[in-house]
C-alpha positions as CSV (number, residue, x, y, z in Angstrom):
1,X,-16.6,0.3,-29.5
2,X,-14.9,0.3,-32.9
3,X,-11.2,0.9,-33.1
4,X,-10.3,2.7,-36.4
5,X,-6.9,1.8,-37.8
6,X,-6.9,3.5,-41.2
7,X,-3.3,5.0,-41.3
8,X,0.2,3.8,-40.5
9,X,0.1,5.9,-37.3
10,X,-2.4,3.3,-35.9
11,X,0.7,1.2,-35.2
12,X,1.3,3.5,-32.2
13,X,-2.3,3.5,-30.9
14,X,-2.3,2.6,-27.2
15,X,-4.6,-0.4,-27.9
16,X,-2.3,-1.7,-30.6
17,X,0.9,-1.2,-28.5
18,X,-0.7,-2.9,-25.5
19,X,-1.9,-5.8,-27.5
20,X,1.5,-6.5,-29.1
21,X,3.3,-6.1,-25.7
22,X,0.9,-8.5,-23.9
23,X,1.2,-11.1,-26.7
24,X,4.6,-11.8,-25.1
25,X,2.7,-13.4,-22.2
26,X,0.9,-16.0,-24.4
27,X,2.3,-19.4,-25.4
28,X,1.2,-21.4,-28.5
29,X,-0.1,-24.9,-27.7
30,X,0.7,-28.1,-29.5
31,X,3.4,-29.0,-32.0
32,X,2.8,-26.5,-34.8
33,X,1.5,-22.9,-35.4
34,X,-0.5,-22.4,-38.5
35,X,-0.2,-18.7,-39.6
36,X,-3.1,-17.2,-41.5
37,X,-4.0,-13.8,-42.9
38,X,-6.6,-11.6,-41.2
39,X,-10.0,-10.8,-42.7
40,X,-12.2,-7.7,-42.9
41,X,-15.0,-9.5,-41.0
42,X,-14.7,-9.9,-37.2
43,X,-14.4,-12.2,-35.5
44,X,-12.2,-13.8,-38.1
45,X,-13.9,-17.2,-37.8
46,X,-17.1,-15.7,-39.2
47,X,-15.5,-14.8,-42.5
48,X,-15.7,-17.0,-45.6
49,X,-12.0,-17.4,-45.9
50,X,-11.5,-18.5,-42.3
51,X,-14.4,-21.0,-42.5
52,X,-12.5,-22.6,-45.3
53,X,-9.2,-22.5,-43.5
54,X,-10.6,-24.2,-40.3
55,X,-11.8,-27.2,-42.3
56,X,-8.1,-28.1,-42.3
57,X,-6.7,-26.3,-39.2
58,X,-9.3,-27.0,-36.5
59,X,-7.6,-28.6,-33.5
60,X,-4.3,-27.0,-34.2
61,X,-2.8,-23.7,-33.0
62,X,-3.7,-20.9,-35.4
63,X,-2.2,-17.4,-35.4
64,X,-3.7,-14.7,-37.5
65,X,-1.4,-11.9,-38.9
66,X,-2.8,-8.4,-38.7
67,X,-1.6,-4.9,-38.7
68,X,-1.4,-2.9,-36.5
69,X,-1.9,-5.6,-33.8
70,X,0.8,-8.0,-35.0
71,X,-0.6,-11.4,-34.2
72,X,-3.9,-12.8,-32.9
73,X,-4.0,-16.4,-31.7
74,X,-7.3,-17.9,-32.7
75,X,-8.4,-18.2,-29.0
76,X,-8.1,-14.4,-28.6
77,X,-10.3,-13.4,-31.6
78,X,-13.3,-12.5,-29.5
79,X,-11.3,-10.2,-27.1
80,X,-11.3,-6.4,-27.3
81,X,-9.9,-4.6,-29.3
82,X,-9.1,-7.4,-31.8
83,X,-12.8,-8.2,-32.3
84,X,-13.8,-4.7,-33.3
85,X,-11.1,-2.9,-35.3
86,X,-11.5,-1.6,-38.8
87,X,-8.5,-1.7,-41.1
88,X,-7.7,-2.1,-44.8
89,X,-6.8,-5.6,-45.9
90,X,-5.5,-4.9,-49.4
91,X,-2.2,-6.6,-48.6
92,X,0.2,-3.6,-49.0
93,X,2.5,-3.4,-46.0
94,X,5.0,-0.7,-45.1
95,X,8.5,-1.6,-43.8
96,X,7.5,-0.6,-40.3
97,X,4.4,-2.8,-40.4
98,X,6.4,-5.7,-41.6
99,X,9.0,-5.2,-38.9
100,X,6.5,-4.8,-36.0
101,X,4.3,-7.6,-37.1
102,X,7.3,-9.9,-37.9
103,X,8.9,-9.4,-34.5
104,X,5.6,-10.0,-32.7
105,X,5.0,-13.2,-34.7
106,X,8.5,-14.5,-34.2
107,X,8.4,-14.0,-30.5
108,X,5.0,-15.6,-30.2
109,X,5.9,-18.7,-32.2
110,X,9.2,-19.3,-30.4
111,X,10.7,-22.7,-31.3
112,X,7.4,-24.2,-32.6
113,X,7.2,-25.5,-36.1
114,X,5.3,-23.2,-38.5
115,X,3.0,-23.6,-41.5
116,X,2.5,-20.3,-43.2
117,X,-0.7,-20.2,-45.3
118,X,-0.3,-16.6,-46.4
119,X,0.1,-14.4,-49.5
120,X,1.1,-10.8,-50.4
121,X,2.3,-8.6,-47.5
122,X,1.6,-11.4,-45.0
123,X,3.9,-13.7,-47.0
124,X,6.7,-11.0,-46.9
125,X,6.4,-10.9,-43.1
126,X,6.7,-14.7,-42.8
127,X,9.5,-15.0,-45.3
128,X,11.6,-12.4,-43.5
129,X,10.9,-13.4,-39.9
130,X,10.1,-17.2,-40.2
131,X,12.1,-18.3,-43.2
132,X,12.1,-21.9,-41.9
133,X,8.3,-22.2,-42.2
134,X,6.5,-24.5,-44.5
135,X,4.8,-22.2,-47.1
136,X,1.5,-23.7,-48.5
137,X,0.1,-20.9,-50.7
138,X,1.9,-21.0,-54.1
139,X,-0.5,-19.1,-56.3
140,X,-1.2,-16.0,-54.3
141,X,-4.7,-17.1,-53.4
142,X,-5.0,-18.6,-50.0
143,X,-8.5,-20.2,-50.6
144,X,-7.7,-21.7,-54.0
145,X,-8.0,-25.4,-54.5
146,X,-4.3,-25.8,-54.9
147,X,-3.4,-23.7,-51.8
148,X,-6.0,-25.6,-49.6
149,X,-4.7,-28.9,-50.9
150,X,-1.2,-27.9,-49.8
151,X,-2.4,-26.8,-46.4
152,X,-4.3,-30.0,-45.8
153,X,-1.2,-32.0,-46.7
154,X,1.0,-30.0,-44.4
155,X,-1.2,-30.3,-41.3
156,X,-1.7,-34.0,-41.7
157,X,1.4,-35.0,-39.8
158,X,0.4,-33.1,-36.6
159,X,-1.8,-34.3,-33.9
160,X,-4.9,-32.3,-33.2
161,X,-5.6,-31.2,-29.6
162,X,-8.7,-32.2,-27.6
163,X,-11.4,-29.6,-27.2
164,X,-11.0,-29.4,-23.4
165,X,-7.3,-28.7,-23.8
166,X,-8.0,-25.9,-26.3
167,X,-10.7,-24.4,-24.1
168,X,-8.5,-24.3,-21.0
169,X,-5.8,-22.7,-23.0
170,X,-8.2,-20.1,-24.3
171,X,-9.5,-19.2,-20.9
172,X,-6.0,-18.8,-19.4
173,X,-4.8,-16.9,-22.5
174,X,-7.6,-14.3,-22.0
175,X,-6.8,-14.0,-18.3
176,X,-3.1,-13.5,-19.0
177,X,-3.9,-10.7,-21.5
178,X,-6.5,-9.0,-19.3
179,X,-4.5,-9.0,-16.1
180,X,-1.1,-8.7,-17.7
181,X,0.6,-11.6,-15.9
182,X,1.3,-15.3,-16.5
183,X,0.3,-15.8,-12.9
184,X,-3.4,-15.2,-13.8
185,X,-3.5,-18.8,-14.9
186,X,-4.4,-19.4,-11.3
187,X,-7.8,-17.7,-11.9
188,X,-8.8,-20.7,-14.0
189,X,-8.7,-24.0,-12.1
190,X,-8.0,-27.3,-13.9
191,X,-11.4,-28.5,-12.8
192,X,-13.3,-25.4,-14.0
193,X,-16.8,-25.5,-15.4
194,X,-18.4,-23.1,-17.9
195,X,-22.1,-22.4,-17.8
196,X,-24.2,-20.3,-20.1
197,X,-24.4,-19.8,-23.8
198,X,-23.3,-16.2,-24.5
199,X,-22.0,-14.6,-21.3
200,X,-20.3,-17.7,-19.8
201,X,-20.1,-18.2,-16.0
202,X,-16.7,-19.6,-14.9
203,X,-17.2,-21.9,-12.0
204,X,-15.2,-23.9,-9.5
205,X,-17.7,-26.5,-8.2
206,X,-20.8,-24.5,-7.4
207,X,-18.9,-21.3,-6.7
208,X,-18.7,-18.6,-9.4
209,X,-15.3,-17.1,-10.1
210,X,-16.2,-14.7,-12.9
211,X,-18.3,-14.1,-16.0
212,X,-16.7,-14.2,-19.5
213,X,-18.6,-11.6,-21.5
214,X,-19.5,-12.3,-25.1
215,X,-19.5,-8.5,-25.9
216,X,-15.8,-7.8,-25.2
217,X,-14.2,-11.2,-24.4
218,X,-13.2,-10.1,-20.9
219,X,-13.9,-11.4,-17.4
220,X,-15.8,-9.6,-14.8
221,X,-15.0,-10.9,-11.3
222,X,-17.1,-12.3,-8.6
223,X,-15.8,-12.2,-5.0
224,X,-14.2,-15.6,-5.4
225,X,-12.4,-14.3,-8.4
226,X,-11.4,-11.3,-6.4
227,X,-9.8,-13.5,-3.7
228,X,-7.8,-15.4,-6.4
229,X,-6.7,-12.1,-8.1
230,X,-5.6,-10.7,-4.7
231,X,-3.5,-13.9,-4.1
232,X,-1.8,-13.2,-7.5
233,X,-1.0,-9.7,-6.3
234,X,-2.3,-7.5,-9.1
235,X,-5.0,-4.9,-9.6
236,X,-5.6,-4.4,-5.9
237,X,-7.1,-1.2,-4.4
238,X,-6.6,-0.7,-0.6
239,X,-9.0,1.1,1.6
240,X,-9.2,1.6,5.4
241,X,-13.0,1.9,6.0
242,X,-16.1,-0.3,5.8
243,X,-17.2,-0.4,2.2
244,X,-21.0,0.2,2.3
245,X,-21.8,1.5,-1.1
246,X,-21.3,0.5,-4.8
247,X,-19.1,3.6,-5.5
248,X,-15.5,4.0,-4.2
249,X,-14.3,7.6,-4.4
250,X,-10.6,8.5,-4.9
251,X,-10.2,10.1,-1.4
252,X,-11.1,6.8,0.2
253,X,-8.2,5.0,-1.5
254,X,-5.1,4.4,0.7
255,X,-3.0,2.7,-2.0
256,X,-3.5,1.0,-5.4
257,X,-1.6,-1.3,-7.7
258,X,0.3,1.1,-10.1
259,X,-0.5,-1.0,-13.2
260,X,-4.2,-0.4,-13.0
261,X,-5.7,1.3,-16.1
262,X,-9.2,2.7,-16.4
263,X,-11.8,-0.1,-17.2
264,X,-9.6,-2.7,-15.6
265,X,-11.1,-5.3,-13.2
266,X,-9.9,-4.6,-9.7
267,X,-10.2,-6.1,-6.2
268,X,-10.8,-3.9,-3.2
269,X,-9.1,-4.9,0.0
270,X,-9.1,-3.8,3.7
271,X,-6.5,-5.1,6.1
272,X,-5.6,-7.8,3.7
273,X,-9.2,-9.1,3.3
274,X,-11.1,-8.9,0.0
275,X,-14.2,-6.7,0.5
276,X,-15.3,-6.0,-3.0
277,X,-14.6,-6.2,-6.8
278,X,-15.4,-3.8,-9.6
279,X,-14.3,-1.8,-12.6
280,X,-11.6,0.9,-12.3
281,X,-12.6,4.4,-13.5
282,X,-9.2,5.9,-12.8
283,X,-5.7,4.5,-13.2
284,X,-3.9,3.3,-10.1
285,X,-1.7,6.4,-9.9
286,X,-4.8,8.7,-10.2
287,X,-6.6,6.8,-7.4
288,X,-3.7,7.4,-5.0
289,X,-3.3,11.1,-5.9
290,X,-6.9,12.0,-6.6
291,X,-8.8,14.3,-4.2
292,X,-12.2,13.9,-5.9
293,X,-13.9,11.7,-8.4
294,X,-15.0,8.0,-8.7
295,X,-12.1,5.5,-8.5
296,X,-14.0,2.2,-8.8
297,X,-17.6,1.2,-9.7
298,X,-18.2,-1.7,-7.2
299,X,-19.9,-4.7,-8.6
300,X,-19.9,-7.1,-5.6
301,X,-19.0,-6.4,-2.0
302,X,-19.2,-8.1,1.3
303,X,-22.5,-7.5,3.1
């Protein structure tokens, strides 16, 4: 589903506000963060400019500047809504855009060293909020020979991270964003396995935890993932009857985690035991108060 961001009011879209807020849960990896401009084409890595950038930056932490979402770490570029928004990329930024994006970027970067390979409005953001950064684009054209030479020189002194380290970081970053807690790192064991080419099955040994979907970049949980999520203590829905169908109606909900939003992955419990997992149709508050309607579409349940 496309997210249209064509005016400055898009800064206050719920999707954009939620994205910027949850970026506070993510940590950059490695010694340096390379800041890059966004592209019209999504995901960014499929664009001509980013294919050129990654010739120099692959193996380092990349952060893409974009309005109205602020910052997108490279490992998050396939996750909704950042993988499907439409916005002008002419480079003209309002004061509010500069401030919101700059604050989001500065908080994400923290005390890491920064290489800013940006121009125009992106450059203004970095100059105002990360003045200590190394700036590599001197001619206003990020893919020019001179700019790319500067970028390659700047990244040379930093060690590139191994692919397994980067993949683990990506999987845990997605989980932190989706479940809105740092504790969701526990969903991704150190000895995880990924199987499949498009929709990737997340495994611990031979037991499936979840599926990471190519379409939206989110996890859908299996019962094992539900047990892990319940241990973390988020997105639970409590019932007091035997779950025998794939639809949970609001009158059957005894209590629910207040942070649940429609379309969230949830775990259904009874007397402390996980009895099912599925997708929320209502918010947590609506589930508790509702007298009719579907609360959860159940994907897997105990037989």
